[in-house]
C-alpha positions as a printed NumPy array, in Angstrom:
array([[   6.102,   26.837,  -57.448],
       [   4.353,   30.649,  -56.913],
       [   2.978,   31.987,  -60.09 ],
       [   4.552,   35.064,  -61.245],
       [   3.324,   38.618,  -59.671],
       [   3.631,   40.251,  -62.888],
       [   6.694,   41.511,  -65.292],
       [   9.117,   39.392,  -67.086],
       [  11.38 ,   40.027,  -64.233],
       [   9.236,   38.525,  -62.142],
       [   8.575,   35.45 ,  -63.655],
       [  11.509,   32.597,  -63.454],
       [  12.768,   29.856,  -65.63 ],
       [  10.357,   27.109,  -64.182],
       [   7.047,   29.325,  -64.649],
       [   7.91 ,   30.234,  -67.919],
       [   8.633,   26.512,  -69.13 ],
       [   5.175,   25.156,  -68.031],
       [   2.969,   25.22 ,  -70.383],
       [   5.364,   22.623,  -72.377],
       [   4.401,   20.363,  -69.011],
       [   0.944,   20.678,  -70.144],
       [   1.361,   20.024,  -73.53 ],
       [   3.826,   16.781,  -72.717],
       [   0.63 ,   15.66 ,  -70.345],
       [  -1.577,   16.385,  -73.308],
       [   0.167,   13.832,  -75.976],
       [   0.488,   11.423,  -73.265],
       [  -2.906,   11.157,  -72.634],
       [  -4.563,   11.301,  -75.56 ],
       [  -1.809,    8.558,  -76.69 ],
       [  -3.286,    6.578,  -74.406],
       [  -6.314,    6.752,  -74.971],
       [  -5.564,    6.16 ,  -78.367],
       [  -3.87 ,    2.444,  -77.606],
       [  -6.656,    1.6  ,  -75.633],
       [  -8.883,    1.949,  -78.69 ],
       [  -6.414,    0.071,  -80.85 ],
       [  -5.516,   -2.687,  -78.325],
       [  -6.495,   -6.733,  -78.88 ],
       [  -8.404,   -6.755,  -75.118],
       [ -12.24 ,   -7.436,  -75.673],
       [ -14.496,   -3.982,  -75.708],
       [ -15.632,   -4.613,  -71.92 ],
       [ -11.848,   -3.937,  -70.78 ],
       [ -11.232,   -1.861,  -73.349],
       [ -14.2  ,    0.215,  -72.243],
       [ -13.651,    0.407,  -68.935],
       [  -9.641,    1.282,  -69.258],
       [ -10.54 ,    4.56 ,  -71.491],
       [ -13.315,    5.62 ,  -69.451],
       [ -10.936,    5.89 ,  -65.633],
       [  -7.837,    7.125,  -68.001],
       [ -10.386,    9.971,  -69.683],
       [ -11.33 ,   11.003,  -66.496],
       [  -8.   ,   11.386,  -65.64 ],
       [  -7.638,   15.   ,  -67.908],
       [ -10.899,   16.583,  -65.842],
       [  -8.554,   15.728,  -62.753],
       [  -5.527,   17.296,  -63.984],
       [  -7.321,   20.534,  -64.968],
       [  -9.245,   21.019,  -62.065],
       [  -7.338,   19.673,  -59.068],
       [  -3.396,   18.855,  -60.451],
       [  -2.697,   21.846,  -62.795],
       [  -3.813,   24.72 ,  -59.779],
       [  -2.065,   23.076,  -57.407],
       [   0.942,   22.951,  -59.569],
       [   0.521,   26.416,  -60.154],
       [   0.892,   27.713,  -56.9  ],
       [   2.409,   27.272,  -53.969],
       [   2.228,   23.232,  -52.957],
       [  -0.099,   22.446,  -50.284],
       [   1.45 ,   18.82 ,  -48.534],
       [  -2.621,   17.839,  -47.979],
       [  -3.736,   19.122,  -51.215],
       [  -1.023,   17.538,  -53.575],
       [  -1.067,   14.773,  -51.597],
       [  -4.594,   14.537,  -52.293],
       [  -4.17 ,   14.964,  -56.167],
       [  -1.837,   12.388,  -56.274],
       [  -3.673,    9.659,  -54.55 ],
       [  -6.396,   10.479,  -56.904],
       [  -4.526,   10.253,  -60.115],
       [  -2.652,    6.939,  -59.132],
       [  -5.934,    5.461,  -58.445],
       [  -7.564,    6.568,  -61.769],
       [  -4.   ,    5.066,  -63.493],
       [  -4.009,    2.28 ,  -62.401],
       [  -6.833,   -0.227,  -62.826],
       [  -5.895,    0.888,  -66.941],
       [  -2.478,   -0.235,  -66.384],
       [  -3.461,   -3.294,  -64.852],
       [  -5.988,   -4.203,  -67.61 ],
       [  -3.597,   -2.73 ,  -70.563],
       [  -0.153,   -3.053,  -70.472],
       [   0.649,   -0.577,  -73.127],
       [  -1.35 ,    2.107,  -70.754],
       [   1.384,    2.021,  -68.019],
       [   3.371,    4.465,  -70.273],
       [   1.07 ,    6.985,  -68.94 ],
       [   3.566,    6.802,  -66.37 ],
       [   6.001,    8.811,  -67.562],
       [   2.705,   11.871,  -67.174],
       [   2.532,   10.999,  -63.408],
       [   6.238,   10.528,  -61.977],
       [   6.954,   13.92 ,  -62.577],
       [   4.228,   15.37 ,  -60.644],
       [   4.805,   13.275,  -58.001],
       [   8.379,   15.261,  -57.923],
       [   7.153,   18.511,  -58.462],
       [   3.986,   18.043,  -55.95 ],
       [   5.494,   15.791,  -53.045],
       [   8.587,   15.722,  -50.972],
       [  11.261,   13.769,  -52.26 ],
       [  10.448,   10.577,  -50.267],
       [   6.531,   10.68 ,  -50.87 ],
       [   7.278,   10.798,  -54.407],
       [   9.485,    7.731,  -54.185],
       [   7.255,    6.056,  -52.66 ],
       [   4.583,    6.921,  -55.195],
       [   6.761,    6.624,  -57.927],
       [   7.322,    3.03 ,  -56.454],
       [   3.621,    2.623,  -56.633],
       [   3.533,    3.436,  -60.41 ],
       [   5.709,    1.057,  -61.536],
       [   5.744,   -2.268,  -59.726],
       [   2.018,   -2.429,  -58.402],
       [   0.888,   -2.079,  -62.527],
       [   3.014,   -5.023,  -63.471],
       [   2.313,   -6.959,  -60.172],
       [  -1.669,   -6.655,  -60.655],
       [  -1.572,   -7.387,  -64.144],
       [   0.274,  -10.89 ,  -64.057],
       [  -2.299,  -11.779,  -60.958],
       [  -5.117,  -10.981,  -63.351],
       [  -4.199,  -12.182,  -66.854],
       [  -1.614,  -15.005,  -65.889],
       [   1.249,  -14.181,  -68.441],
       [   3.933,  -16.464,  -69.162],
       [   7.065,  -16.138,  -66.687],
       [   8.717,  -15.138,  -69.899],
       [   6.756,  -11.684,  -70.082],
       [   6.253,  -11.972,  -66.433],
       [  10.281,  -11.353,  -66.227],
       [  10.529,   -8.803,  -68.685],
       [   7.83 ,   -6.207,  -67.857],
       [   9.281,   -6.788,  -63.988],
       [  12.963,   -5.808,  -65.382],
       [  11.25 ,   -2.854,  -67.568],
       [   9.314,   -2.199,  -64.547],
       [  12.61 ,   -1.62 ,  -62.621],
       [  14.467,    0.37 ,  -65.304],
       [  11.589,    3.232,  -65.637],
       [  11.64 ,    3.338,  -61.596],
       [  15.676,    3.87 ,  -61.787],
       [  15.032,    6.189,  -64.382],
       [  12.406,    7.516,  -62.56 ],
       [  14.147,    8.211,  -59.514],
       [  16.645,    9.928,  -61.735],
       [  14.66 ,   12.228,  -62.851],
       [  12.637,   12.856,  -60.184],
       [  15.935,   14.125,  -58.591],
       [  16.782,   16.397,  -61.716],
       [  13.287,   17.822,  -61.369],
       [  13.26 ,   18.747,  -57.418],
       [  17.127,   20.065,  -58.267],
       [  15.456,   22.365,  -61.52 ],
       [  12.843,   23.565,  -59.378],
       [  14.632,   24.556,  -56.16 ],
       [  17.019,   26.385,  -58.513],
       [  14.307,   28.233,  -60.54 ],
       [  13.331,   29.011,  -57.297],
       [  16.137,   30.329,  -55.96 ],
       [  16.472,   32.497,  -59.019],
       [  13.31 ,   33.785,  -58.39 ],
       [  14.195,   35.191,  -54.773],
       [  17.709,   36.331,  -56.556],
       [  15.872,   38.4  ,  -58.792],
       [  13.105,   39.528,  -56.365],
       [  16.609,   40.628,  -54.184],
       [  18.306,   42.22 ,  -57.365],
       [  14.677,   44.195,  -57.905],
       [  14.58 ,   45.511,  -54.141],
       [  18.387,   46.312,  -54.573],
       [  17.908,   48.547,  -57.527],
       [  14.841,   49.948,  -56.204],
       [  16.934,   51.227,  -53.233],
       [  19.91 ,   52.096,  -54.733],
       [  17.473,   54.462,  -57.303],
       [  15.711,   55.579,  -54.097],
       [  19.222,   56.234,  -52.455],
       [  20.655,   57.965,  -55.484],
       [  18.   ,   60.174,  -55.813],
       [  18.548,   61.06 ,  -52.333],
       [  21.431,   61.648,  -52.571],
       [  21.206,   63.888,  -55.778],
       [  18.441,   66.173,  -54.029],
       [  21.408,   66.569,  -51.328],
       [  24.088,   67.574,  -53.65 ],
       [  21.945,   69.739,  -55.573],
       [  20.589,   71.514,  -52.497],
       [  23.969,   71.613,  -51.207],
       [  25.142,   73.257,  -54.859],
       [  22.242,   75.783,  -54.752],
       [  23.202,   76.762,  -50.83 ],
       [  26.894,   77.755,  -51.764],
       [  25.292,   79.545,  -54.748],
       [  22.96 ,   81.81 ,  -52.316],
       [  25.768,   82.149,  -50.21 ],
       [  28.407,   82.789,  -52.852],
       [  26.082,   85.239,  -54.852],
       [  22.848,   86.373,  -53.49 ],
       [  23.588,   86.521,  -49.931],
       [  26.805,   88.221,  -49.85 ],
       [  25.067,   91.269,  -52.377],
       [  22.494,   91.169,  -49.712],
       [  25.072,   91.793,  -46.866],
       [  26.238,   94.14 ,  -48.904],
       [  23.296,   96.052,  -49.195],
       [  22.553,   96.194,  -45.322],
       [  26.532,   97.368,  -45.108],
       [  25.453,  100.257,  -47.322],
       [  22.384,  100.535,  -46.163],
       [  23.976,  101.656,  -42.505],
       [  26.76 ,  104.29 ,  -44.056],
       [  23.88 ,  106.097,  -45.796],
       [  21.678,  105.955,  -42.985],
       [  24.763,  107.419,  -40.624],
       [  25.949,  110.075,  -43.623],
       [  22.09 ,  111.242,  -44.43 ],
       [  22.544,  114.516,  -41.579],
       [  25.912,  115.051,  -42.201],
       [  27.04 ,  113.838,  -46.283],
       [  24.465,  113.984,  -48.367],
       [  26.873,  113.283,  -51.518],
       [  28.764,  110.468,  -49.955],
       [  25.249,  108.719,  -49.059],
       [  24.066,  109.392,  -52.629],
       [  27.376,  107.737,  -53.603],
       [  26.378,  104.723,  -51.58 ],
       [  22.597,  105.126,  -52.937],
       [  24.197,  104.507,  -56.487],
       [  26.093,  101.395,  -55.019],
       [  23.149,  100.362,  -53.482],
       [  21.594,  100.191,  -57.002],
       [  24.534,   98.874,  -58.547],
       [  24.228,   95.942,  -55.94 ],
       [  20.654,   95.091,  -56.591],
       [  21.379,   94.801,  -60.087],
       [  24.253,   92.767,  -59.923],
       [  22.389,   90.531,  -57.365],
       [  19.514,   90.17 ,  -60.044],
       [  21.606,   89.324,  -62.544],
       [  23.067,   86.642,  -60.185],
       [  19.665,   85.387,  -59.603],
       [  18.697,   85.147,  -63.077],
       [  21.827,   83.158,  -64.027],
       [  21.346,   80.919,  -61.253],
       [  17.423,   80.575,  -61.811],
       [  18.637,   79.663,  -65.953],
       [  21.786,   77.092,  -64.855],
       [  23.867,   78.976,  -67.029],
       [  27.274,   80.854,  -66.147],
       [  28.148,   83.519,  -63.049],
       [  27.119,   87.363,  -64.266],
       [  30.491,   88.346,  -64.219],
       [  31.615,   85.463,  -66.891],
       [  28.911,   85.847,  -68.857],
       [  30.735,   86.491,  -72.231],
       [  33.811,   87.741,  -70.12 ],
       [  37.035,   85.963,  -69.233],
       [  38.235,   84.879,  -66.207],
       [  40.604,   87.295,  -65.596],
       [  38.619,   90.128,  -66.701],
       [  35.772,   88.858,  -64.296],
       [  38.813,   89.142,  -61.353],
       [  39.714,   92.72 ,  -62.064],
       [  35.685,   94.156,  -62.333],
       [  35.79 ,   92.236,  -58.75 ],
       [  38.461,   93.993,  -57.737],
       [  37.588,   96.977,  -58.567],
       [  33.98 ,   96.944,  -57.031],
       [  35.565,   96.107,  -53.51 ],
       [  38.079,   99.26 ,  -53.643],
       [  38.988,  101.681,  -52.919],
       [  36.371,  103.945,  -52.547],
       [  34.224,  105.246,  -50.097],
       [  32.476,  103.223,  -47.118],
       [  33.27 ,  100.48 ,  -44.495],
       [  33.227,   97.661,  -46.758],
       [  35.817,   99.015,  -49.679],
       [  39.244,   96.748,  -49.714],
       [  42.057,   98.224,  -51.901],
       [  42.17 ,   94.872,  -54.086],
       [  45.351,   94.193,  -57.071],
       [  45.049,   91.726,  -59.41 ],
       [  48.158,   89.539,  -60.798],
       [  48.31 ,   87.379,  -63.81 ],
       [  50.79 ,   85.163,  -64.396],
       [  51.296,   82.296,  -67.179],
       [  49.385,   81.84 ,  -70.773],
       [  45.635,   83.039,  -69.698],
       [  43.616,   80.851,  -71.898],
       [  39.567,   79.565,  -71.998],
       [  39.468,   76.762,  -69.627],
       [  35.995,   74.178,  -68.594],
       [  33.566,   76.624,  -67.378],
       [  33.041,   74.669,  -63.832],
       [  36.777,   75.461,  -63.275],
       [  36.344,   79.255,  -63.772],
       [  33.289,   79.143,  -61.985],
       [  34.872,   77.869,  -58.673],
       [  38.298,   80.256,  -59.345],
       [  35.564,   83.497,  -59.261],
       [  33.363,   81.951,  -56.588],
       [  37.294,   81.215,  -54.288],
       [  37.841,   84.964,  -55.095],
       [  34.05 ,   86.298,  -53.888],
       [  34.577,   84.568,  -51.068],
       [  37.771,   85.58 ,  -49.996],
       [  37.007,   89.44 ,  -50.779],
       [  33.924,   89.451,  -48.711],
       [  35.217,   87.834,  -45.499],
       [  38.392,   90.596,  -46.133],
       [  35.437,   93.272,  -46.395],
       [  34.167,   91.935,  -43.095],
       [  36.128,   90.805,  -41.002],
       [  39.87 ,   92.428,  -42.099],
       [  39.201,   95.66 ,  -40.366],
       [  40.01 ,   99.163,  -41.412],
       [  43.13 ,  100.067,  -43.735],
       [  43.638,   96.513,  -44.77 ],
       [  44.37 ,   95.616,  -48.42 ],
       [  44.238,   91.96 ,  -50.9  ],
       [  45.956,   91.001,  -53.438],
       [  44.473,   88.138,  -56.211],
       [  47.542,   85.834,  -57.64 ],
       [  46.166,   83.853,  -60.786],
       [  48.498,   81.509,  -62.135],
       [  48.072,   79.772,  -65.122],
       [  50.467,   76.5  ,  -65.541],
       [  50.308,   73.397,  -67.744],
       [  49.39 ,   71.075,  -65.076],
       [  46.676,   73.544,  -62.952],
       [  45.517,   76.769,  -62.72 ],
       [  46.521,   78.358,  -58.642],
       [  44.117,   80.984,  -57.301],
       [  45.68 ,   82.879,  -54.178],
       [  43.919,   85.718,  -52.416],
       [  46.093,   87.415,  -49.928],
       [  44.815,   90.377,  -47.56 ],
       [  46.258,   92.267,  -44.465],
       [  43.561,   92.163,  -42.141],
       [  43.368,   90.733,  -38.627],
       [  43.389,   86.979,  -39.298],
       [  41.031,   84.552,  -37.359],
       [  41.735,   81.352,  -35.039],
       [  41.327,   78.736,  -37.823],
       [  40.554,   75.983,  -35.404],
       [  37.153,   77.767,  -34.611],
       [  34.207,   76.033,  -35.408],
       [  32.235,   78.345,  -37.709],
       [  28.482,   77.399,  -39.113],
       [  28.315,   79.027,  -41.862],
       [  28.585,   77.807,  -45.913],
       [  31.929,   80.087,  -46.484],
       [  34.623,   78.367,  -46.238],
       [  33.207,   74.551,  -46.201],
       [  31.729,   75.967,  -49.164],
       [  35.118,   76.913,  -50.921],
       [  36.86 ,   73.735,  -49.631],
       [  33.58 ,   71.511,  -51.488],
       [  33.804,   73.376,  -54.871],
       [  37.841,   72.211,  -55.377],
       [  37.242,   69.223,  -54.34 ],
       [  34.241,   68.497,  -57.174],
       [  36.625,   69.828,  -59.525],
       [  39.299,   67.255,  -58.7  ],
       [  40.948,   70.562,  -56.921],
       [  42.648,   71.433,  -53.251],
       [  42.058,   74.607,  -51.197],
       [  43.795,   75.496,  -48.448],
       [  43.191,   78.292,  -45.712],
       [  45.953,   79.732,  -43.7  ],
       [  45.858,   82.367,  -40.907],
       [  46.721,   83.657,  -37.754],
       [  45.047,   86.015,  -35.677],
       [  46.919,   89.523,  -36.168],
       [  48.523,   87.671,  -39.032],
       [  46.61 ,   88.364,  -42.474],
       [  44.733,   85.481,  -44.628],
       [  45.944,   83.026,  -47.284],
       [  43.232,   81.398,  -49.526],
       [  44.626,   79.086,  -51.957],
       [  43.422,   77.004,  -54.087],
       [  45.057,   74.832,  -56.87 ],
       [  42.627,   73.199,  -59.729],
       [  44.124,   70.305,  -62.053],
       [  43.765,   70.796,  -65.753],
       [  43.796,   68.63 ,  -68.34 ],
       [  46.982,   68.206,  -70.511],
       [  46.993,   70.111,  -73.769],
       [  47.082,   68.701,  -76.539],
       [  50.596,   69.302,  -78.828],
       [  50.224,   68.766,  -82.5  ],
       [  52.966,   66.273,  -83.857],
       [  56.054,   67.444,  -85.126],
       [  56.543,   68.669,  -88.776],
       [  58.617,   65.842,  -90.709],
       [  61.251,   67.498,  -91.905],
       [  61.364,   68.05 ,  -95.869],
       [  63.313,   65.409,  -97.88 ],
       [  65.312,   66.121, -100.397],
       [  65.541,   64.437, -103.599],
       [  68.717,   63.45 , -105.45 ],
       [  69.655,   61.988, -108.974],
       [  72.081,   61.627, -110.982],
       [  72.267,   63.811, -114.384],
       [  70.741,   62.283, -117.519]])
């Protein structure tokens, strides 16, 4: 039995129940001393028995109890039990009443020794006092018979009690090991959960930065290139592109603030999803510059407010699709956004007439993979269909919770009666 290192969960049942064993030993020890004083034997006999058994208490406190409170060592445990037996046997031989002290010694034998050694020690504790008492005092045969019978019964009881004690100790130690394993598993799960949460947050931030700030910076770079080409020959065009750069920078700043605050995207702040998509389409064209694409928006079904997470996914899907169209579709390409509200789902499609691409080609960006991840996080699905030269279709389906329906109004009841 090891002493618990600390904490309620670290202490097993056996460690927590050790104080009652101290109380039990103290009560038996005090009772035996009272029996010794009250015994009808001569004063020298009572004094000898009292002195020897009184030494049992310091022997238990200094040697036995520390051994019981830690993992037993076979040599030290045997040393303590041998000393306890030597202190017990003379008083038990001199005074028959002292044999009851075995009830305090027997549990300690099983607590400190192996089963075989404990049985030998218990046999000595039950048999030797009766045999020695019979040899010293020469009592009648009838008294010897009854004391021997009592010794056999107590020996059998001690064996049963000892096996129970050993089983309880083993179960208690096993339970303590299981609790320690459980605590270690909980700590490991907590660590893995924290790591997974950090990874998920890192992925979320990467997608947000890619869909907002990175795309804004890409637009600014494209506008810088356009301005550089127009400075010498088209100052009005350069000024228009500078205005677009300022507007893009302002929108990037608003997105950065929303990202830091953890709120809704700037386009959705105080606005509906269809309105946000119309503004997004207007920013992409038609207009001057290489990045502009003519974009149309079509809304079918009854537009209604949805959960912020769903609207964010829909908006980011359109942003990513239009950004890819502006960069890769080629000159003269057009795009169409379709937003369909149904009772079961919100369907978002972005179709362009651009060059398309090879969908099987590996990609190291966050765009399409982040688009699919967003849809999966809210229980939806995303699909990208494209062929080189055949345009691109990005379709996302987001499930909606069922709309609660009002219970039908019962028809008014008509009361009829006969005229009075």
